[in-house]
A tleap script that builds the chain and sets N, CA, C and O, in Angstrom:
source leaprc.protein.ff14SB
mol = sequence {
  NMET THR ALA PRO HIE LYS VAL TYR LEU LEU
  TRP HIE VAL HIE HIE TYR PRO GLN GLU GLY
  GLU GLY ALA GLY HIE PHE VAL GLU PRO ASP
  ASP PHE TRP ALA ASP GLU GLN ALA GLY ASP
  ASP VAL LYS LEU LEU GLY THR TYR SER THR
  ARG GLU ALA ALA ARG ASP ARG ILE GLU ARG
  ALA ARG LEU LEU PRO GLY PHE ARG GLU GLU
  PRO THR CYS PHE TYR VAL GLU GLU SER VAL
  VAL ASP GLN ASP GLU TRP ILE GLU GLY TYR
  VAL THR CASP
}
set mol.1.N position { 112.476 -54.246 7.138 }
set mol.1.CA position { 111.108 -54.713 6.982 }
set mol.1.C position { 110.289 -53.638 6.266 }
set mol.1.O position { 110.350 -52.459 6.616 }
set mol.2.N position { 109.532 -54.056 5.271 }
set mol.2.CA position { 108.728 -53.101 4.518 }
set mol.2.C position { 107.372 -52.905 5.184 }
set mol.2.O position { 106.882 -53.762 5.919 }
set mol.3.N position { 106.792 -51.762 4.906 }
set mol.3.CA position { 105.465 -51.462 5.441 }
set mol.3.C position { 104.436 -52.380 4.782 }
set mol.3.O position { 104.609 -52.774 3.628 }
set mol.4.N position { 103.371 -52.722 5.501 }
set mol.4.CA position { 102.355 -53.594 4.911 }
set mol.4.C position { 101.705 -52.927 3.697 }
set mol.4.O position { 101.467 -51.719 3.688 }
set mol.5.N position { 101.430 -53.722 2.694 }
set mol.5.CA position { 100.771 -53.219 1.490 }
set mol.5.C position { 99.262 -53.233 1.718 }
set mol.5.O position { 98.690 -54.264 2.071 }
set mol.6.N position { 98.631 -52.096 1.515 }
set mol.6.CA position { 97.192 -51.984 1.723 }
set mol.6.C position { 96.465 -51.899 0.390 }
set mol.6.O position { 96.986 -51.359 -0.586 }
set mol.7.N position { 95.268 -52.436 0.368 }
set mol.7.CA position { 94.354 -52.285 -0.748 }
set mol.7.C position { 93.011 -51.841 -0.183 }
set mol.7.O position { 92.776 -51.911 1.024 }
set mol.8.N position { 92.142 -51.388 -1.064 }
set mol.8.CA position { 90.856 -50.853 -0.644 }
set mol.8.C position { 89.753 -51.568 -1.415 }
set mol.8.O position { 89.644 -51.451 -2.636 }
set mol.9.N position { 88.942 -52.308 -0.672 }
set mol.9.CA position { 87.836 -53.064 -1.249 }
set mol.9.C position { 86.605 -52.172 -1.265 }
set mol.9.O position { 86.267 -51.556 -0.254 }
set mol.10.N position { 85.936 -52.101 -2.410 }
set mol.10.CA position { 84.743 -51.268 -2.535 }
set mol.10.C position { 83.507 -52.158 -2.593 }
set mol.10.O position { 83.352 -52.975 -3.501 }
set mol.11.N position { 82.642 -51.985 -1.620 }
set mol.11.CA position { 81.411 -52.760 -1.497 }
set mol.11.C position { 80.195 -51.882 -1.738 }
set mol.11.O position { 80.223 -50.681 -1.469 }
set mol.12.N position { 79.128 -52.487 -2.247 }
set mol.12.CA position { 77.829 -51.820 -2.331 }
set mol.12.C position { 76.787 -52.793 -1.811 }
set mol.12.O position { 76.864 -53.995 -2.063 }
set mol.13.N position { 75.808 -52.263 -1.081 }
set mol.13.CA position { 74.712 -53.093 -0.577 }
set mol.13.C position { 73.400 -52.549 -1.124 }
set mol.13.O position { 73.052 -51.384 -0.929 }
set mol.14.N position { 72.685 -53.431 -1.816 }
set mol.14.CA position { 71.297 -53.131 -2.188 }
set mol.14.C position { 70.446 -53.682 -1.058 }
set mol.14.O position { 70.349 -54.895 -0.871 }
set mol.15.N position { 69.830 -52.777 -0.304 }
set mol.15.CA position { 69.038 -53.186 0.858 }
set mol.15.C position { 67.634 -53.583 0.418 }
set mol.15.O position { 66.925 -52.812 -0.230 }
set mol.16.N position { 67.254 -54.787 0.780 }
set mol.16.CA position { 65.929 -55.304 0.456 }
set mol.16.C position { 64.907 -54.655 1.382 }
set mol.16.O position { 65.111 -54.611 2.595 }
set mol.17.N position { 63.805 -54.150 0.820 }
set mol.17.CA position { 62.779 -53.524 1.683 }
set mol.17.C position { 62.220 -54.511 2.699 }
set mol.17.O position { 61.860 -55.640 2.366 }
set mol.18.N position { 62.157 -54.060 3.934 }
set mol.18.CA position { 61.584 -54.888 4.996 }
set mol.18.C position { 60.086 -54.620 5.062 }
set mol.18.O position { 59.631 -53.505 4.804 }
set mol.19.N position { 59.348 -55.624 5.402 }
set mol.19.CA position { 57.898 -55.529 5.429 }
set mol.19.C position { 57.435 -54.339 6.276 }
set mol.19.O position { 57.730 -54.259 7.469 }
set mol.20.N position { 56.715 -53.432 5.648 }
set mol.20.CA position { 56.164 -52.269 6.332 }
set mol.20.C position { 57.173 -51.182 6.674 }
set mol.20.O position { 56.791 -50.162 7.248 }
set mol.21.N position { 58.451 -51.363 6.341 }
set mol.21.CA position { 59.474 -50.389 6.725 }
set mol.21.C position { 60.177 -49.744 5.543 }
set mol.21.O position { 60.771 -48.677 5.699 }
set mol.22.N position { 60.133 -50.344 4.386 }
set mol.22.CA position { 60.936 -49.869 3.266 }
set mol.22.C position { 62.370 -50.334 3.443 }
set mol.22.O position { 62.689 -51.072 4.375 }
set mol.23.N position { 63.210 -49.902 2.554 }
set mol.23.CA position { 64.616 -50.319 2.607 }
set mol.23.C position { 65.398 -49.395 3.530 }
set mol.23.O position { 65.170 -48.185 3.550 }
set mol.24.N position { 66.322 -49.972 4.294 }
set mol.24.CA position { 67.228 -49.176 5.113 }
set mol.24.C position { 68.422 -48.765 4.279 }
set mol.24.O position { 68.709 -49.383 3.254 }
set mol.25.N position { 69.109 -47.741 4.703 }
set mol.25.CA position { 70.290 -47.274 3.984 }
set mol.25.C position { 71.361 -46.862 4.979 }
set mol.25.O position { 71.072 -46.601 6.147 }
set mol.26.N position { 72.599 -46.805 4.507 }
set mol.26.CA position { 73.685 -46.335 5.357 }
set mol.26.C position { 73.419 -44.880 5.716 }
set mol.26.O position { 72.892 -44.118 4.906 }
set mol.27.N position { 73.783 -44.504 6.924 }
set mol.27.CA position { 73.561 -43.140 7.396 }
set mol.27.C position { 74.870 -42.362 7.450 }
set mol.27.O position { 74.950 -41.243 6.945 }
set mol.28.N position { 75.888 -42.950 8.056 }
set mol.28.CA position { 77.187 -42.303 8.214 }
set mol.28.C position { 78.124 -42.736 7.080 }
set mol.28.O position { 77.916 -43.796 6.491 }
set mol.29.N position { 79.155 -41.933 6.761 }
set mol.29.CA position { 80.084 -42.304 5.686 }
set mol.29.C position { 80.761 -43.661 5.873 }
set mol.29.O position { 81.004 -44.355 4.887 }
set mol.30.N position { 81.070 -44.057 7.100 }
set mol.30.CA position { 81.723 -45.342 7.327 }
set mol.30.C position { 80.761 -46.402 7.859 }
set mol.30.O position { 81.186 -47.415 8.416 }
set mol.31.N position { 79.477 -46.162 7.684 }
set mol.31.CA position { 78.461 -47.114 8.115 }
set mol.31.C position { 78.497 -48.323 7.184 }
set mol.31.O position { 78.697 -48.167 5.979 }
set mol.32.N position { 78.310 -49.502 7.718 }
set mol.32.CA position { 78.176 -50.696 6.888 }
set mol.32.C position { 77.352 -51.711 7.642 }
set mol.32.O position { 77.661 -52.056 8.782 }
set mol.33.N position { 76.314 -52.184 7.007 }
set mol.33.CA position { 75.523 -53.271 7.550 }
set mol.33.C position { 74.745 -53.903 6.401 }
set mol.33.O position { 74.405 -53.241 5.420 }
set mol.34.N position { 74.478 -55.167 6.543 }
set mol.34.CA position { 73.697 -55.894 5.547 }
set mol.34.C position { 73.089 -57.116 6.212 }
set mol.34.O position { 73.665 -57.694 7.134 }
set mol.35.N position { 71.930 -57.494 5.734 }
set mol.35.CA position { 71.265 -58.696 6.208 }
set mol.35.C position { 70.950 -59.547 4.975 }
set mol.35.O position { 69.870 -59.451 4.392 }
set mol.36.N position { 71.915 -60.378 4.597 }
set mol.36.CA position { 71.747 -61.183 3.390 }
set mol.36.C position { 70.616 -62.195 3.542 }
set mol.36.O position { 69.983 -62.554 2.549 }
set mol.37.N position { 70.350 -62.658 4.748 }
set mol.37.CA position { 69.241 -63.598 4.958 }
set mol.37.C position { 67.899 -62.928 4.703 }
set mol.37.O position { 66.935 -63.596 4.330 }
set mol.38.N position { 67.825 -61.617 4.899 }
set mol.38.CA position { 66.592 -60.882 4.648 }
set mol.38.C position { 66.488 -60.422 3.197 }
set mol.38.O position { 65.475 -59.847 2.799 }
set mol.39.N position { 67.537 -60.676 2.400 }
set mol.39.CA position { 67.478 -60.333 0.980 }
set mol.39.C position { 68.424 -59.241 0.537 }
set mol.39.O position { 68.469 -58.927 -0.653 }
set mol.40.N position { 69.192 -58.641 1.455 }
set mol.40.CA position { 70.158 -57.613 1.039 }
set mol.40.C position { 71.183 -58.243 0.103 }
set mol.40.O position { 71.617 -59.373 0.324 }
set mol.41.N position { 71.566 -57.519 -0.932 }
set mol.41.CA position { 72.497 -58.011 -1.947 }
set mol.41.C position { 73.808 -57.242 -1.814 }
set mol.41.O position { 73.859 -56.043 -2.088 }
set mol.42.N position { 74.866 -57.930 -1.394 }
set mol.42.CA position { 76.176 -57.321 -1.189 }
set mol.42.C position { 77.042 -57.594 -2.415 }
set mol.42.O position { 77.197 -58.743 -2.828 }
set mol.43.N position { 77.603 -56.536 -2.994 }
set mol.43.CA position { 78.431 -56.676 -4.183 }
set mol.43.C position { 79.818 -56.099 -3.931 }
set mol.43.O position { 79.951 -55.022 -3.348 }
set mol.44.N position { 80.844 -56.813 -4.368 }
set mol.44.CA position { 82.202 -56.279 -4.366 }
set mol.44.C position { 82.425 -55.646 -5.732 }
set mol.44.O position { 82.445 -56.341 -6.748 }
set mol.45.N position { 82.593 -54.320 -5.756 }
set mol.45.CA position { 82.764 -53.608 -7.024 }
set mol.45.C position { 84.200 -53.615 -7.516 }
set mol.45.O position { 84.447 -53.448 -8.711 }
set mol.46.N position { 85.149 -53.807 -6.610 }
set mol.46.CA position { 86.535 -53.845 -7.039 }
set mol.46.C position { 87.494 -53.683 -5.883 }
set mol.46.O position { 87.108 -53.373 -4.756 }
set mol.47.N position { 88.761 -53.903 -6.200 }
set mol.47.CA position { 89.863 -53.745 -5.250 }
set mol.47.C position { 90.787 -52.690 -5.821 }
set mol.47.O position { 91.203 -52.790 -6.975 }
set mol.48.N position { 91.116 -51.674 -5.026 }
set mol.48.CA position { 91.844 -50.504 -5.526 }
set mol.48.C position { 93.102 -50.258 -4.710 }
set mol.48.O position { 93.180 -50.615 -3.534 }
set mol.49.N position { 94.077 -49.645 -5.352 }
set mol.49.CA position { 95.369 -49.397 -4.711 }
set mol.49.C position { 95.331 -48.208 -3.762 }
set mol.49.O position { 96.186 -48.090 -2.884 }
set mol.50.N position { 94.346 -47.323 -3.927 }
set mol.50.CA position { 94.219 -46.166 -3.043 }
set mol.50.C position { 92.749 -45.943 -2.696 }
set mol.50.O position { 91.851 -46.354 -3.431 }
set mol.51.N position { 92.527 -45.288 -1.569 }
set mol.51.CA position { 91.167 -44.932 -1.165 }
set mol.51.C position { 90.553 -43.967 -2.187 }
set mol.51.O position { 89.356 -44.021 -2.467 }
set mol.52.N position { 91.390 -43.088 -2.735 }
set mol.52.CA position { 90.907 -42.120 -3.723 }
set mol.52.C position { 90.410 -42.819 -4.984 }
set mol.52.O position { 89.395 -42.416 -5.552 }
set mol.53.N position { 91.112 -43.865 -5.432 }
set mol.53.CA position { 90.669 -44.616 -6.608 }
set mol.53.C position { 89.320 -45.287 -6.342 }
set mol.53.O position { 88.469 -45.338 -7.230 }
set mol.54.N position { 89.122 -45.797 -5.136 }
set mol.54.CA position { 87.840 -46.396 -4.771 }
set mol.54.C position { 86.745 -45.332 -4.766 }
set mol.54.O position { 85.633 -45.593 -5.224 }
set mol.55.N position { 87.040 -44.157 -4.264 }
set mol.55.CA position { 86.045 -43.068 -4.254 }
set mol.55.C position { 85.703 -42.625 -5.672 }
set mol.55.O position { 84.550 -42.306 -5.963 }
set mol.56.N position { 86.704 -42.606 -6.556 }
set mol.56.CA position { 86.437 -42.269 -7.961 }
set mol.56.C position { 85.475 -43.283 -8.571 }
set mol.56.O position { 84.578 -42.915 -9.329 }
set mol.57.N position { 85.663 -44.567 -8.237 }
set mol.57.CA position { 84.775 -45.616 -8.741 }
set mol.57.C position { 83.363 -45.442 -8.215 }
set mol.57.O position { 82.398 -45.712 -8.930 }
set mol.58.N position { 83.227 -44.993 -6.971 }
set mol.58.CA position { 81.894 -44.725 -6.421 }
set mol.58.C position { 81.179 -43.696 -7.277 }
set mol.58.O position { 80.011 -43.875 -7.621 }
set mol.59.N position { 81.871 -42.620 -7.622 }
set mol.59.CA position { 81.247 -41.563 -8.428 }
set mol.59.C position { 80.790 -42.105 -9.783 }
set mol.59.O position { 79.719 -41.731 -10.262 }
set mol.60.N position { 81.574 -42.973 -10.404 }
set mol.60.CA position { 81.175 -43.563 -11.690 }
set mol.60.C position { 80.007 -44.525 -11.505 }
set mol.60.O position { 79.088 -44.554 -12.322 }
set mol.61.N position { 80.043 -45.312 -10.431 }
set mol.61.CA position { 78.979 -46.293 -10.185 }
set mol.61.C position { 77.644 -45.608 -9.895 }
set mol.61.O position { 76.591 -46.135 -10.253 }
set mol.62.N position { 77.676 -44.463 -9.262 }
set mol.62.CA position { 76.429 -43.748 -8.933 }
set mol.62.C position { 75.644 -43.322 -10.167 }
set mol.62.O position { 74.478 -42.940 -10.059 }
set mol.63.N position { 76.261 -43.384 -11.321 }
set mol.63.CA position { 75.580 -43.045 -12.573 }
set mol.63.C position { 74.867 -44.253 -13.181 }
set mol.63.O position { 74.100 -44.097 -14.131 }
set mol.64.N position { 75.104 -45.440 -12.655 }
set mol.64.CA position { 74.597 -46.677 -13.233 }
set mol.64.C position { 73.297 -47.133 -12.570 }
set mol.64.O position { 73.071 -46.870 -11.389 }
set mol.65.N position { 72.437 -47.825 -13.342 }
set mol.65.CA position { 71.186 -48.348 -12.764 }
set mol.65.C position { 71.471 -49.218 -11.541 }
set mol.65.O position { 72.467 -49.940 -11.491 }
set mol.66.N position { 70.590 -49.134 -10.576 }
set mol.66.CA position { 70.737 -49.892 -9.335 }
set mol.66.C position { 71.567 -49.131 -8.325 }
set mol.66.O position { 71.107 -48.853 -7.217 }
set mol.67.N position { 72.791 -48.792 -8.703 }
set mol.67.CA position { 73.660 -48.047 -7.789 }
set mol.67.C position { 73.129 -46.633 -7.558 }
set mol.67.O position { 73.206 -46.114 -6.445 }
set mol.68.N position { 72.592 -46.014 -8.605 }
set mol.68.CA position { 72.097 -44.636 -8.435 }
set mol.68.C position { 70.854 -44.581 -7.556 }
set mol.68.O position { 70.543 -43.534 -6.988 }
set mol.69.N position { 70.132 -45.713 -7.437 }
set mol.69.CA position { 68.963 -45.751 -6.559 }
set mol.69.C position { 69.360 -45.858 -5.087 }
set mol.69.O position { 68.557 -45.552 -4.205 }
set mol.70.N position { 70.578 -46.286 -4.822 }
set mol.70.CA position { 71.080 -46.374 -3.444 }
set mol.70.C position { 72.482 -45.751 -3.395 }
set mol.70.O position { 73.471 -46.446 -3.162 }
set mol.71.N position { 72.554 -44.436 -3.618 }
set mol.71.CA position { 73.857 -43.769 -3.757 }
set mol.71.C position { 74.663 -43.653 -2.472 }
set mol.71.O position { 75.850 -43.328 -2.524 }
set mol.72.N position { 74.056 -43.909 -1.328 }
set mol.72.CA position { 74.792 -43.808 -0.062 }
set mol.72.C position { 75.248 -45.160 0.457 }
set mol.72.O position { 75.886 -45.230 1.508 }
set mol.73.N position { 74.937 -46.233 -0.252 }
set mol.73.CA position { 75.190 -47.577 0.271 }
set mol.73.C position { 76.486 -48.194 -0.259 }
set mol.73.O position { 76.538 -49.378 -0.593 }
set mol.74.N position { 77.518 -47.374 -0.327 }
set mol.74.CA position { 78.859 -47.821 -0.693 }
set mol.74.C position { 79.719 -47.850 0.573 }
set mol.74.O position { 79.505 -47.071 1.502 }
set mol.75.N position { 80.681 -48.750 0.589 }
set mol.75.CA position { 81.584 -48.853 1.733 }
set mol.75.C position { 82.976 -49.218 1.233 }
set mol.75.O position { 83.144 -50.176 0.478 }
set mol.76.N position { 83.971 -48.445 1.661 }
set mol.76.CA position { 85.365 -48.724 1.314 }
set mol.76.C position { 86.026 -49.353 2.536 }
set mol.76.O position { 86.064 -48.765 3.617 }
set mol.77.N position { 86.542 -50.560 2.337 }
set mol.77.CA position { 87.182 -51.311 3.413 }
set mol.77.C position { 88.683 -51.411 3.152 }
set mol.77.O position { 89.108 -51.896 2.103 }
set mol.78.N position { 89.467 -50.955 4.098 }
set mol.78.CA position { 90.923 -51.074 3.985 }
set mol.78.C position { 91.331 -52.489 4.383 }
set mol.78.O position { 90.866 -53.018 5.393 }
set mol.79.N position { 92.203 -53.096 3.581 }
set mol.79.CA position { 92.661 -54.452 3.856 }
set mol.79.C position { 94.169 -54.533 3.633 }
set mol.79.O position { 94.705 -53.886 2.733 }
set mol.80.N position { 94.840 -55.321 4.447 }
set mol.80.CA position { 96.280 -55.502 4.326 }
set mol.80.C position { 96.533 -56.802 3.570 }
set mol.80.O position { 95.994 -57.851 3.922 }
set mol.81.N position { 97.354 -56.723 2.533 }
set mol.81.CA position { 97.686 -57.895 1.725 }
set mol.81.C position { 98.521 -58.877 2.544 }
set mol.81.O position { 99.378 -58.468 3.326 }
set mol.82.N position { 98.271 -60.156 2.363 }
set mol.82.CA position { 98.992 -61.244 3.039 }
set mol.82.C position { 98.814 -61.229 4.556 }
set mol.82.O position { 99.698 -61.669 5.291 }
set mol.83.N position { 97.692 -60.730 5.016 }
set mol.83.CA position { 97.383 -60.748 6.452 }
set mol.83.C position { 96.211 -61.694 6.673 }
set mol.83.O position { 95.171 -61.551 6.030 }
set mol.84.N position { 96.366 -62.647 7.564 }
set mol.84.CA position { 95.302 -63.598 7.865 }
set mol.84.C position { 94.134 -62.898 8.552 }
set mol.84.O position { 94.318 -61.985 9.357 }
set mol.85.N position { 92.940 -63.348 8.215 }
set mol.85.CA position { 91.714 -62.909 8.889 }
set mol.85.C position { 91.033 -64.152 9.442 }
set mol.85.O position { 91.377 -65.266 9.047 }
set mol.86.N position { 90.082 -63.988 10.342 }
set mol.86.CA position { 89.361 -65.098 10.957 }
set mol.86.C position { 90.352 -66.109 11.531 }
set mol.86.O position { 90.243 -67.309 11.280 }
set mol.87.N position { 91.303 -65.621 12.291 }
set mol.87.CA position { 92.373 -66.476 12.792 }
set mol.87.C position { 91.931 -67.421 13.904 }
set mol.87.O position { 92.658 -68.354 14.245 }
set mol.88.N position { 90.741 -67.190 14.475 }
set mol.88.CA position { 90.266 -68.067 15.543 }
set mol.88.C position { 89.077 -68.916 15.101 }
set mol.88.O position { 88.429 -69.550 15.934 }
set mol.89.N position { 88.784 -68.937 13.815 }
set mol.89.CA position { 87.671 -69.720 13.311 }
set mol.89.C position { 86.326 -69.086 13.648 }
set mol.89.O position { 86.257 -67.917 14.025 }
set mol.90.N position { 85.273 -69.862 13.509 }
set mol.90.CA position { 83.935 -69.374 13.831 }
set mol.90.C position { 83.020 -70.533 14.178 }
set mol.90.O position { 83.338 -71.691 13.907 }
set mol.91.N position { 81.892 -70.217 14.775 }
set mol.91.CA position { 80.935 -71.229 15.200 }
set mol.91.C position { 79.568 -70.857 14.606 }
set mol.91.O position { 79.176 -69.690 14.624 }
set mol.92.N position { 78.864 -71.835 14.093 }
set mol.92.CA position { 77.496 -71.602 13.614 }
set mol.92.C position { 76.524 -72.251 14.559 }
set mol.92.O position { 76.841 -73.255 15.197 }
set mol.93.N position { 75.359 -71.692 14.652 }
set mol.93.CA position { 74.322 -72.252 15.529 }
set mol.93.C position { 73.423 -73.194 14.789 }
set mol.93.O position { 72.497 -73.754 15.376 }
savepdb mol mol.pdb
quit
């Protein structure tokens, strides 16, 4: 049996300023949160074969408009190829 193949998804969140509070930002390196209903814009920047390749992309993206204004709001998510997610479904209110 072969080891599971992993990929690394690179996300960026443009946090929409909340009334009277300004925009929130990630604090810790592995922090991730977004409120799309409040206007946060979540973008998938790419899928990479290594965590290092995703980090290299972060450095390049930080030079671009929009991303450079929120340089801490990147998140690298490890994902296993051919692995089911949401296996128990979900419920909406």
